[in-house]
N, C-alpha and C positions, 0 to 999 in steps of 0.2 A: 599841924596837920586836922584835916576836913574834921566835922564832931560825923559822928551817928552813919549819920540820913547822910552822912556827905556834902557834905552844907560847909563851902569855908565863913568864917569868918572874916573879918577888915581885919583884923590884929592879926591872926592869922595867914593870913596872907601878905602884909607888912614882914611877918616873919617869914617869907619865902621869899619876898622878893631878895630882901637882904641877906640869905646867904641863896642868890641867884639860884631860884630851886623854881619858879614861876616866870610859869605855866608850870602844872602841875603832869606830870612824866616829858619837858624838857631840854631838851639837845641842841648844844650851842653850834654850831653853825660851824661848819669844818668848810677847812679852800685845800683846797688839792691841784700842786704843780710839779709839772711831769714832764724833768729836765734831762736834757742833753748838755755831753761837754764829751771833749777829749777824753777827761778819767775817768769819769763816770755819768749812770744814766739812771733813772730808777725817781719814783716817787717818796715826793714829803708835801706834808701836812702845816695850819695851824691855824690855831683858835681864829675866828670875826666878831668874835664880840668883844678883846684885847687887843692889845697891840701887844707884837712880839717876834719871834725867828721861826723859823720851817725847823723842823725834824725829820730827821728817814720816817719813812710812810713804811716801801716795798719797791719790788723791781721790774720795771718795767718788761715785759715777755722780746719787744721788738726799740730798738736804740732808733729813734727816733731822732729828726732833728724836724723843720719844718714841717709839723702834722696839723691834725684838729681834736678837737674835742667838743661836748659835750653832756650836760650832767639832768639827774632827775634824784631829789632830797637822800635818792640812797643807793646808786650807782652813775656814778664816773665814765663817759668812755673818752677810745685817743683814739682815734682814726688815723691809715698813710703814712709818710712820714717818708727822709729820704737819711740815709746818715754817710759807713763808705758803703754801705751794699745796694744793693742795690732799690730802684722803688718803689715801700709796700704796697697792700690792698687789706692790709688787718684791721680791723677793729677789737680789740682789749680790751677789758672792764675793770673796774675796780667796786672791791662795797668801800663804801664810802669810811661811815663808822668801823665797820675794821681796819688797820694794818695789814699792810699783807699785799703779794706778788699781785698780778696784774692775768685775768685769767684772759684762755681765746671767749669771744664774742658771738665773728661772724665775716664776710671781709665788703668792704668796697666791693663794684663793679669793673672796675679797671684800676689799676694804682695809680695814685695821686698820695703829692706835695704838692706845700704852700699853697694850702688856701685854708677857711675855718667851718668850723662848727657856731650853732644857738642849738635849742633845746627850752620846751617846754617841762609840764610834765610827764609825755607822755614820748611825746616825740624828738628825735637828735636833726638837726636838720647839717644837709651835710652840700657848702655850696660850693663845688665840683675845681675851685682853679686850681691851673696846672701848670711846674715852669719846662717844665721840657715840653708837656705837650698838651698849649693851655684846652679850657672847654669851658663846655655854659652849665656843664650839667648838673643836675641837684639833688638829689637822689633824698629819704630818710630812715632816720631804724624807731623799731619800739624799742621803745630802752627795758623794758619790763621784759623783754622775749629774745630770746638770744636770732641769731641770723641775717644773712647777709640782707644791706638793703635793698633797696622798693627805690624804683626810679621816683621823681614828684611831679621835679618839671624842667624849664632852661630860666636860665637866665639872662638879664637883657643882654648881656655881651659874653666873652669866651675872655677871664683875665686871668687874675693869677695874682697872691702874694696880700688877697686880700685879708677882710676880717669883718665878722658880726659877732649879730646880743640880739636878746632876746624879752619880749616881753612874755606875759602865758598865750597873746593872739598874736602877734606875729611874729616875726624874727626881722632882722636890717643884714643889709651887706652893705656895705663899700668895698668897690669894688678891686684898688688897689693898682691894676696896668695893665688899658684893654687894651691885646691884640689890637694894630698897627693906630694905631691911638699915641700910646706912653701912658705915661701914667695920671690917673682921675681922679674925683674929689665927688664921683655918681659914691649912691647913696639907693639902693633896693631894695625893695620888698617883694618878704609872702607870710598870706595867714596859714598856719602849720597847720590846723585841723587839715584843708582842704588842700588839694593839689590841684598842681596848676605852677605855668610860668613867677613868673618874680617880674614885678613892673615898679616903675620909677618911682624915687621917693621921693627924694632931694639932691643937694649936695651936701658937701661939706666945704668947709669956712676957710680950708686952705687947697692949693689948685693939686697939691703932689702930698697923697698920700699911700702912700707901698708900705707895705707891714702893719698893717694900722693891730691894733686890738679892740677889739671892744665888748664893755656887762654891761649888764644892766638894773635898774627898778623895778616895779610894776607899771611905772610909767614914760620912763624916758628910758635909751637907750646911746648907751654915752659912746669916742673912738678916741682915742688915747697915745699920742706914739704914731708915728710910724716914719718912712725912713723920705727924706729929700731927691731932687734930679743926682745928683754927687752922694749919692749915698749914707748922708748924716740923718741924725736926727729931727726930728720936729720936737718940739717943749703941749705942743695944742690938747684939751680936751675937749672938744666938742660934743655936746649932747640934741639928740631929735626928740620932741612929744610922740610916743611910739604911735600914739590913738589919729595922731593928722597931718604927713604926706605936707611935706614943705624946707627951706631948707635949712640950721643946724646953728646953734646959736651957742656962743665962745662959752665958756664954761669956767675955765681957768688953767690955770697950767704947769707943767711935770714937773723936777724936781734939778732938771736937765731932759735936754734932747733925747728920743731915742725911738730908737726904729729897732725893729723885732719882739716884744719883750710879748709877757703872758698879759689879761688880765681877766675877770674874777671877784665876780662880790657877796656881798647876801642880803638879806632886802634895808638896809641901812649906809653900813659902803662900798661903796668902790676897790677896789686893789690894785695895782698897778705893778709889777716884776718881773725882773729881768730885764735883758738890752745889751747891745748895744750902741753903749751913748756917745752922744757930741762931744768929741776933743772938749779936753785931755782923759773923761774919766774910761773907752773903751769900753767892755763888758761888766757889767754891773747884778753882784748880787741886791743892790737893796728891793726892800718892796715898801713905799708909796702907800696910800690912798687917799679920794673927795669923803669927805661928805655925799649924797649923791641927791638929796632935797632940794642942796644950801648951792649957793657958787664961791667956787674960789680956789685958793693953784692947794698942787698934794702936800701931803705930812706925814715926815716917816714914820711906817711901821716898821722894822724888822730890816731881817738878812733871810735869803737864803742862804742854802747852807754850802751853796756854789756861785762862783758866777756865771751866766749861763745868756744867751739867747735863741729865741728862736723857739721858744719851751711854750707851755699849754699847759691850760688854769683849769679848771673848775669847779664847782660851793655846790651843797647840799641844802643852797637856799638862800636862793637867786633869785632877776625877774623875771625870769620866764617861770618859775613856779609860786610867783603871789597870785 
């Protein structure tokens, strides 16, 4: 404990570190996975400091598939999506520190699915691709304030099946499927604090990356997995240095080719979960991770409660919050 003057001695600091209580008032980062499968839909969570399995967090308001998510340090937002019913405009949120069900937040301007979200500590950016009617809309939400989305600008093309990640200043989006062209490896970016149209950033290392997933540190944005031309999954993990436009660098590999997984991060680890694996794996419940400051292949972290794909994830400590 600190002295009466509020000053921590070095021995007291070391004792606090050993007990997992440093810095003072430290709260371990948490990952939230929003899942959909034929038997259940809801939120699960797991601690991002130690490996382990996910546990039940709460229920989604709307049974969603192919939706998008983003988060601040306190709230996770999940928007749009499609399951067995109509495509949704709804945005719901959860309070990350407290397990519980989703609460209504607001609406997207148009029913949207098969798209991506990213955020810093204040704004959530929705790269509003759409399966049924591909679009180039970009919208944003102020995460601390309930309400409907506001127009941000336009993507460089009409797209669907995209993925996104962000640092505190820039949000990057891998386009996925470019209408009239097919699957592409193009990545665009926006500056989160200002509104405006997206600008070309660079290219992924592989030519086809439909339904890839994104996560980030405070300097790097990563894209992992994604489908190929036959629907099989890639195992590649790419990264970009967000401050400098240019093409991706190969980081390492997932343990299997994955189509439509979810991903999020702490300030140290990037985690990828679920997805439809290349044969013979099928749909998976595996959570795997990389240490973002280095390069290398993914390692097993634990398991989700059910096997799933077209899920979505966020966390309380990710690259956009640094």
